[in-house]
Every structure is written in C-alpha cells, then in structure tokens.
TORGUTOR-589897 format. One record per residue: x negated, y, z negated of N, C-alpha, C in turn; residue in one letter. Coordinates in steps of 0.02 Angstrom, whole numbers, plus 50000, padded with zeros to 5 digits. Layout:
<pts>
npx/npy/npz/capx/capy/capz/cpx/cpy/cpz/code
X/Y/Z/X/Y/Z/X/Y/Z/A $
...
</pts>
This chain:
<pts>
npx/npy/npz/capx/capy/capz/cpx/cpy/cpz/code
49951/49939/50000/50001/49996/50000/49958/50056/50001/M $
49971/50110/50035/49929/50170/50041/49935/50206/49974/S $
49881/50242/49963/49885/50282/49898/49931/50347/49909/K $
49950/50368/49967/49989/50416/49997/50065/50393/50010/K $
50082/50353/49970/50151/50315/49990/50198/50362/49994/S $
50243/50355/50043/50307/50403/50044/50364/50371/49992/D $
50356/50314/49969/50406/50286/49928/50406/50315/49869/Y $
50472/50341/49836/50481/50366/49775/50536/50320/49740/R $
50515/50280/49696/50564/50227/49669/50603/50251/49604/V $
50662/50233/49594/50695/50238/49535/50694/50171/49494/L $
50672/50172/49432/50666/50112/49400/50718/50110/49346/V $
50763/50060/49349/50821/50061/49316/50824/49999/49251/T $
50767/49972/49239/50770/49921/49189/50771/49950/49118/R $
50761/49909/49057/50758/49945/48994/50700/49984/48990/S $
50705/50028/48943/50647/50084/48932/50577/50047/48937/S $
50566/49994/48893/50501/49963/48898/50480/49939/48957/E $
50520/49897/48990/50507/49863/49049/50509/49918/49109/D $
50545/49968/49107/50526/50023/49156/50458/50059/49156/S $
50436/50067/49091/50368/50103/49098/50324/50058/49116/F $
50333/49984/49101/50279/49941/49128/50277/49945/49214/E $
50334/49932/49237/50346/49942/49308/50318/50004/49343/W $
50335/50063/49301/50306/50126/49331/50227/50125/49334/S $
50202/50099/49277/50129/50101/49276/50104/50052/49337/D $
50134/50007/49358/50110/49955/49397/50118/49993/49471/E $
50175/50030/49477/50186/50062/49543/50135/50122/49551/L $
50115/50153/49494/50066/50208/49508/50008/50184/49524/D $
49980/50125/49505/49911/50092/49520/49917/50082/49604/K $
49981/50068/49623/49985/50059/49697/49998/50120/49744/L $
49996/50176/49709/50008/50238/49743/50076/50249/49754/G $
50127/50216/49722/50193/50228/49738/50229/50272/49670/I $
50254/50322/49698/50287/50371/49646/50351/50336/49610/G $
50361/50348/49549/50425/50317/49522/50452/50370/49464/S $
50515/50363/49461/50556/50398/49401/50587/50337/49365/T $
50576/50345/49299/50603/50298/49246/50675/50327/49230/I $
50725/50285/49236/50782/50297/49228/50826/50233/49185/F $
50811/50223/49127/50841/50159/49092/50906/50152/49095/P $
50934/50103/49120/51017/50078/49123/51039/50029/49085/C $
50984/49992/49052/51012/49939/49001/50963/49950/48942/I $
50986/49918/48884/50940/49910/48828/50951/49835/48791/Y $
50903/49814/48764/50898/49745/48737/50920/49744/48667/L $
50962/49690/48647/50970/49680/48575/50954/49608/48569/E $
50917/49593/48505/50901/49523/48482/50965/49492/48451/S $
50965/49432/48454/51026/49395/48424/50994/49345/48367/I $
51018/49363/48304/50997/49317/48252/51031/49246/48267/E $
51004/49195/48280/51031/49123/48297/51012/49073/48239/N $
51069/49057/48215/51066/48995/48168/51034/48935/48187/S $
51038/48922/48247/51012/48860/48278/50935/48857/48271/L $
50898/48915/48274/50830/48916/48264/50801/48931/48197/L $
50840/48906/48141/50819/48922/48076/50765/48883/48057/D $
50733/48883/47999/50670/48848/47983/50676/48778/47988/S $
50748/48744/47983/50743/48674/47980/50741/48653/48054/S $
50742/48690/48106/50748/48668/48175/50681/48648/48201/Y $
50670/48593/48224/50612/48563/48252/50607/48571/48323/N $
50571/48622/48344/50559/48643/48414/50529/48582/48447/I $
50478/48549/48411/50435/48501/48439/50466/48433/48461/N $
50536/48420/48432/50567/48365/48459/50599/48362/48526/K $
50599/48428/48555/50608/48436/48630/50549/48416/48669/K $
50568/48390/48733/50519/48367/48780/50505/48433/48824/E $
50557/48480/48831/50543/48533/48869/50574/48594/48834/W $
50542/48661/48843/50575/48717/48829/50571/48759/48883/I $
50633/48786/48912/50638/48827/48972/50643/48900/48955/I $
50615/48946/48980/50617/49019/48971/50634/49046/49046/F $
50686/49091/49047/50715/49119/49107/50692/49192/49115/T $
50659/49221/49071/50635/49292/49066/50585/49309/49018/S $
50540/49350/49031/50493/49373/48976/50520/49407/48918/K $
50581/49428/48916/50617/49453/48864/50646/49398/48817/N $
50663/49346/48851/50672/49282/48816/50622/49256/48778/G $
50564/49244/48802/50505/49230/48766/50484/49274/48709/V $
50488/49339/48708/50472/49386/48663/50531/49377/48606/E $
50596/49378/48623/50652/49377/48576/50640/49308/48529/S $
50627/49250/48570/50614/49175/48546/50562/49183/48488/F $
50511/49205/48508/50445/49223/48465/50467/49256/48404/N $
50509/49309/48412/50532/49343/48349/50570/49308/48298/K $
50612/49267/48327/50656/49226/48281/50619/49162/48255/I $
50594/49137/48304/50549/49069/48287/50472/49078/48298/K $
50436/49105/48258/50370/49114/48266/50339/49049/48246/N $
50315/49012/48303/50289/48943/48290/50245/48937/48344/C $
50200/48876/48333/50162/48845/48389/50202/48790/48417/E $
50195/48787/48484/50238/48724/48521/50194/48680/48526/I $
50199/48626/48503/50155/48562/48503/50146/48541/48578/D $
50093/48513/48595/50077/48490/48658/50128/48440/48702/S $
50160/48406/48653/50204/48353/48667/50264/48390/48710/Y $
50279/48456/48682/50340/48494/48718/50309/48539/48773/T $
50331/48520/48820/50314/48559/48884/50354/48624/48903/K $
50323/48679/48931/50359/48739/48937/50362/48755/49019/I $
50425/48772/49023/50434/48787/49096/50452/48869/49104/A $
50443/48901/49146/50451/48973/49146/50477/48982/49226/A $
50519/49039/49226/50536/49058/49292/50495/49119/49305/I $
50460/49122/49364/50414/49177/49384/50359/49190/49345/G $
50313/49235/49376/50255/49239/49357/50250/49291/49292/K $
50297/49333/49280/50301/49381/49224/50317/49338/49169/S $
50367/49294/49173/50385/49255/49114/50328/49211/49098/T $
50290/49182/49149/50243/49130/49133/50183/49166/49090/A $
50165/49227/49117/50110/49267/49080/50132/49275/49005/E $
50190/49295/48997/50214/49301/48921/50207/49241/48889/R $
50218/49185/48915/50211/49124/48889/50142/49106/48867/C $
50103/49119/48917/50033/49114/48903/50002/49156/48835/R $
50025/49222/48835/50017/49268/48782/50037/49241/48715/N $
50096/49204/48716/50122/49183/48646/50100/49112/48626/Y $
50102/49070/48681/50092/48997/48671/50033/48972/48707/F $
49987/49012/48730/49929/48989/48765/49934/48948/48822/N $
49991/48937/48849/49995/48888/48910/50068/48902/48937/R $
50078/48874/48997/50135/48864/49022/50132/48808/49066/V $
50177/48756/49082/50163/48688/49111/50195/48694/49185/D $
50252/48728/49187/50278/48733/49254/50312/48815/49265/Y $
50288/48831/49327/50314/48902/49345/50358/48893/49402/I $
50424/48922/49396/50475/48911/49440/50465/48959/49503/G $
50468/48935/49564/50448/48973/49631/50509/49023/49647/K $
50574/49006/49625/50638/49039/49650/50662/49082/49582/K $
50700/49138/49604/50729/49178/49548/50797/49165/49534/S $
50829/49128/49574/50898/49117/49566/50911/49053/49525/D $
50963/49045/49480/50969/48989/49434/50979/48926/49478/S $
51014/48933/49523/51031/48864/49558/50957/48837/49586/R $
50927/48875/49620/50863/48847/49655/50814/48827/49591/S $
50817/48866/49533/50771/48846/49482/50798/48783/49447/F $
50858/48769/49447/50888/48707/49418/50861/48648/49460/S $
50872/48654/49530/50842/48599/49570/50769/48582/49560/E $
50724/48646/49547/50652/48628/49533/50642/48592/49474/E $
50683/48602/49414/50678/48579/49349/50704/48496/49364/L $
50743/48488/49399/50770/48421/49403/50719/48371/49432/L $
50672/48410/49475/50617/48367/49510/50555/48356/49464/S $
50555/48386/49395/50501/48375/49356/50519/48351/49291/I $
50589/48359/49278/50611/48331/49206/50649/48270/49216/I $
50622/48216/49172/50654/48154/49177/50729/48145/49156/K $
50768/48111/49181/50828/48087/49166/50830/48066/49081/R $
50877/48084/49032/50875/48070/48971/50824/48108/48927/G $
50799/48159/48956/50750/48204/48915/50783/48251/48874/S $
50767/48277/48823/50797/48325/48780/50758/48394/48796/S $
50795/48452/48811/50769/48517/48824/50806/48566/48794/V $
50769/48629/48777/50802/48678/48753/50795/48743/48798/L $
50852/48764/48814/50853/48824/48863/50862/48899/48830/L $
50819/48937/48832/50812/48998/48801/50837/49054/48853/V $
50885/49085/48835/50915/49137/48878/50957/49202/48854/V $
50970/49242/48886/51009/49298/48861/51079/49279/48856/A $
51118/49314/48809/51182/49291/48796/51233/49293/48864/E $
51225/49345/48902/51259/49355/48965/51233/49316/49026/N $
51182/49275/49014/51151/49232/49071/51215/49185/49091/A $
51202/49159/49156/51260/49116/49182/51239/49047/49146/S $
51288/48994/49157/51274/48937/49134/51260/48875/49188/D $
51228/48902/49240/51214/48857/49293/51160/48814/49277/V $
51102/48826/49243/51057/48789/49229/51079/48735/49181/I $
51110/48747/49127/51129/48696/49079/51177/48647/49109/E $
51215/48678/49140/51275/48629/49174/51236/48584/49231/F $
51198/48602/49270/51157/48563/49317/51127/48505/49282/R $
51077/48526/49231/51042/48485/49197/51080/48431/49152/L $
51133/48448/49124/51174/48406/49090/51208/48351/49131/N $
51233/48391/49193/51259/48341/49240/51214/48281/49270/S $
51152/48299/49265/51098/48255/49286/51078/48206/49231/A $
51115/48208/49172/51092/48162/49109/51031/48193/49084/E $
51014/48256/49083/50956/48284/49046/50995/48319/48991/I $
50986/48313/48931/51016/48333/48868/51000/48412/48857/F $
51030/48459/48881/51012/48525/48876/51047/48566/48825/C $
51016/48596/48783/51033/48629/48731/51018/48702/48737/E $
51079/48746/48737/51060/48819/48759/51064/48855/48693/R $
51008/48908/48688/51011/48963/48638/51007/49020/48664/V $
51051/49068/48639/51050/49135/48669/51009/49185/48610/N $
50949/49213/48632/50908/49246/48593/50908/49322/48594/T $
50939/49344/48652/50958/49421/48655/51011/49431/48709/Y $
51034/49491/48705/51082/49509/48760/51064/49574/48790/R $
51082/49587/48854/51064/49648/48891/51129/49683/48888/T $
51127/49751/48874/51184/49791/48865/51170/49857/48912/I $
51228/49864/48963/51218/49918/48998/51241/49975/48954/P $
51205/50037/48982/51226/50104/48960/51301/50123/48965/F $
51325/50148/48916/51397/50166/48917/51406/50217/48976/E $
51471/50219/48987/51496/50258/49046/51492/50336/49017/K $
51472/50381/49066/51472/50453/49046/51517/50491/49075/L $
51548/50538/49034/51597/50582/49067/51573/50627/49126/E $
51519/50654/49114/51484/50702/49167/51427/50656/49188/N $
51427/50614/49244/51377/50576/49275/51322/50626/49309/K $
51263/50602/49317/51208/50638/49353/51223/50616/49419/K $
51212/50667/49463/51208/50657/49534/51153/50618/49559/L $
51161/50571/49614/51099/50533/49630/51065/50589/49672/L $
51089/50634/49701/51054/50676/49747/51009/50726/49697/S $
51012/50719/49640/50970/50767/49597/50912/50726/49569/S $
50905/50662/49595/50833/50633/49577/50788/50634/49641/F $
50719/50652/49623/50676/50659/49681/50651/50587/49695/N $
50690/50548/49726/50690/50476/49738/50713/50457/49806/I $
50691/50409/49846/50718/50384/49901/50732/50302/49901/N $
50722/50273/49850/50728/50193/49835/50750/50193/49768/T $
50788/50134/49757/50812/50109/49688/50794/50032/49687/I $
50767/50016/49627/50754/49947/49609/50801/49918/49558/F $
50844/49869/49570/50879/49838/49518/50856/49762/49510/F $
50842/49747/49441/50820/49683/49422/50867/49646/49396/A $
50938/49664/49380/50981/49620/49355/51051/49657/49354/S $
51099/49624/49354/51180/49641/49358/51186/49689/49313/P $
51163/49689/49243/51170/49726/49190/51144/49808/49212/S $
51091/49808/49239/51057/49868/49258/51104/49906/49319/S $
51132/49868/49357/51178/49907/49410/51238/49929/49371/I $
51269/49898/49332/51330/49916/49295/51307/49984/49248/I $
51248/49983/49218/51223/50040/49180/51213/50095/49218/G $
51188/50086/49288/51175/50140/49337/51240/50172/49353/F $
51288/50130/49373/51356/50156/49394/51391/50198/49336/I $
51384/50173/49275/51401/50216/49217/51372/50274/49203/N $
51317/50296/49238/51281/50356/49215/51273/50399/49282/Q $
51276/50371/49333/51263/50409/49402/51320/50413/49446/V $
51331/50479/49476/51376/50474/49534/51345/50469/49605/E $
51362/50419/49642/51321/50403/49695/51357/50445/49758/V $
51311/50502/49772/51345/50549/49814/51295/50555/49871/D $
51240/50518/49877/51196/50508/49940/51171/50445/49947/V $
51151/50424/50013/51127/50354/50027/51043/50356/50005/K $
51030/50292/49968/50960/50283/49959/50954/50211/49980/K $
50885/50194/49985/50864/50115/49999/50872/50083/49933/D $
50912/50033/49931/50921/50001/49864/50897/49922/49874/I $
50860/49898/49827/50824/49833/49830/50838/49803/49762/Y $
50855/49730/49768/50882/49693/49709/50836/49630/49703/T $
50834/49607/49640/50805/49528/49634/50860/49483/49626/I $
50857/49440/49666/50907/49378/49655/50980/49380/49685/G $
51009/49336/49701/51077/49331/49731/51131/49354/49678/P $
51126/49342/49614/51175/49367/49568/51175/49445/49563/T $
51108/49470/49565/51105/49555/49558/51144/49573/49624/T $
51116/49538/49680/51132/49568/49748/51215/49569/49745/N $
51247/49509/49734/51316/49512/49735/51348/49564/49691/E $
51322/49575/49626/51357/49627/49586/51348/49692/49616/T $
51292/49708/49653/51294/49771/49685/51340/49773/49739/A $
51343/49730/49781/51399/49727/49831/51470/49734/49816/K $
51484/49694/49754/51561/49707/49716/51576/49776/49692/S $
51520/49807/49675/51523/49880/49655/51520/49934/49713/L $
51522/49911/49770/51519/49947/49833/51452/49987/49846/G $
51397/49957/49821/51332/49968/49838/51303/49943/49895/I $
51274/49967/49942/51248/49940/49998/51172/49922/49986/E $
51159/49857/49987/51090/49830/49979/51051/49831/50033/V $
50988/49861/50036/50943/49861/50088/50903/49801/50098/T $
50882/49771/50043/50847/49701/50043/50848/49670/49970/G $
50838/49602/49978/50842/49566/49911/50775/49520/49910/M $
50741/49524/49846/50685/49484/49840/50712/49419/49798/S $
50691/49365/49820/50701/49295/49797/50651/49275/49736/R $
50594/49327/49736/50540/49316/49689/50560/49367/49631/E $
50568/49337/49573/50590/49377/49509/50532/49419/49478/P $
50506/49465/49529/50457/49512/49499/50450/49577/49536/S $
50414/49630/49510/50400/49686/49547/50367/49680/49607/L $
50324/49629/49612/50284/49618/49675/50334/49584/49733/A $
50384/49553/49710/50429/49534/49762/50474/49591/49790/G $
50490/49627/49751/50528/49689/49769/50484/49736/49825/L $
50422/49737/49809/50383/49780/49838/50369/49744/49912/I $
50367/49685/49910/50351/49640/49978/50416/49651/50022/K $
50477/49653/49996/50535/49663/50031/50546/49730/50056/V $
50523/49780/50010/50524/49849/50041/50484/49864/50084/M $
50412/49836/50091/50378/49846/50146/50390/49821/50213/K $
</pts>
C-alpha cells in the first residue's frame, strides 16, 4: 500500500479494537477515523467456576480474541496439553498464544458454517469440546458439532452491545472518510443508531453474517472479506 494512500477509513469496532486497527492502518499509510459503534461487556458465568475442570475437554474453541480475553479473566488457568485449542483467524490465534502459549488449529474461514466443517475434519466423533463465544453469537457451530456426535458445551463469556440510538444523529457527510469497515453485525446496528447516511461511501464487511445484516438495513456493500481480520478487509479494498 502506498504511503500516500487515498483511502480514509472509518473504523467502527469497540474503542480498544478500533485503536488497534487504526494503528495498523497508519503503519500502512492509510488514514483512519475512530468511531466506536459497540462496546463489550463481560459475563460472569457460573459454568466456569473454580470447580469446573477445563482440562477434561479434548478441545476448546475460540471464535474471537475478545472471547479469549474474557475467558481468561473469568478462568485464569493453564490449559493442559491434553486439551487442544482451536481459533478462528490469525488475530484470535495470536491472542491464544499470548495467554496459553500455543494454538493447535487456526480456522481459515471467518463464517461459522465453514469453520464448523473445518472443525469436523479435525475433531473425532465422541470428543468433548468447550465452545467460547459471545452471548449474541449464532448457534451454528454447536449445532453442527452436536449433530455429528461431538459433545459441544457452549459458554458465553461476553456480549457485544451496539451504541444506543441518538436523537440527533451525526451526518455521514461530516466525516472526512471515503471508506467504512464493519467487522460485526452489532457494529452496523451501532453505526445506524448514531449516523444519518446522507452520502454514499465504500463499505467493506467481514463475513456473510455481517454482510447480510448490512444489506437488511439498506446498506450497499462494496466488498466482503471472508478472512476475519483487518488484513482481509484491506485485500478486498485494494
């Protein structure tokens, strides 16, 4: 990417995640504006109390880096080498390495259906697995694994909450940007709650679910990344 890039991207994730992406974009010479559209809230989960033995599971599956972080806050523990760790995407995998010093499988696709098929190819029938997800995540993975006689136990460790609807919304034309990145359905809802779309901008999403949410809200999508990362969005944008 040229250091004099004409792209000016609106980053719509949570505040912390948006700052991370903005720093990465800056390194690539891409201008960005941070406009958080969601916030994260940890969930105290009784399933993960002190008596719960993580290491009886053959696999623990993480679908986001926020899931890894919230899991670690609730259940600060070492994961025995017997229990393998699967993560969707490079960002989630990196966070697993930070907390657990390893990751045994990295999913190649961002959508739940594709990731489920990948998991079925590596997890044996009859295995016991723990799925760590957001409260508002779909049930596609657990349903697919349980249907294949893999005993999948789901635990919600956090929720993503869109910013509430504003009475006086900010005009999209007031932002000095020409491109918008959406990483989740919640970020789109939070965006619509805060912004009046009065001009057309190039819009890029991550994954089919986010893409479908955008379209259902009347947002015209320019391109979709199947890779669950900033790098994937940039590839599609280019």
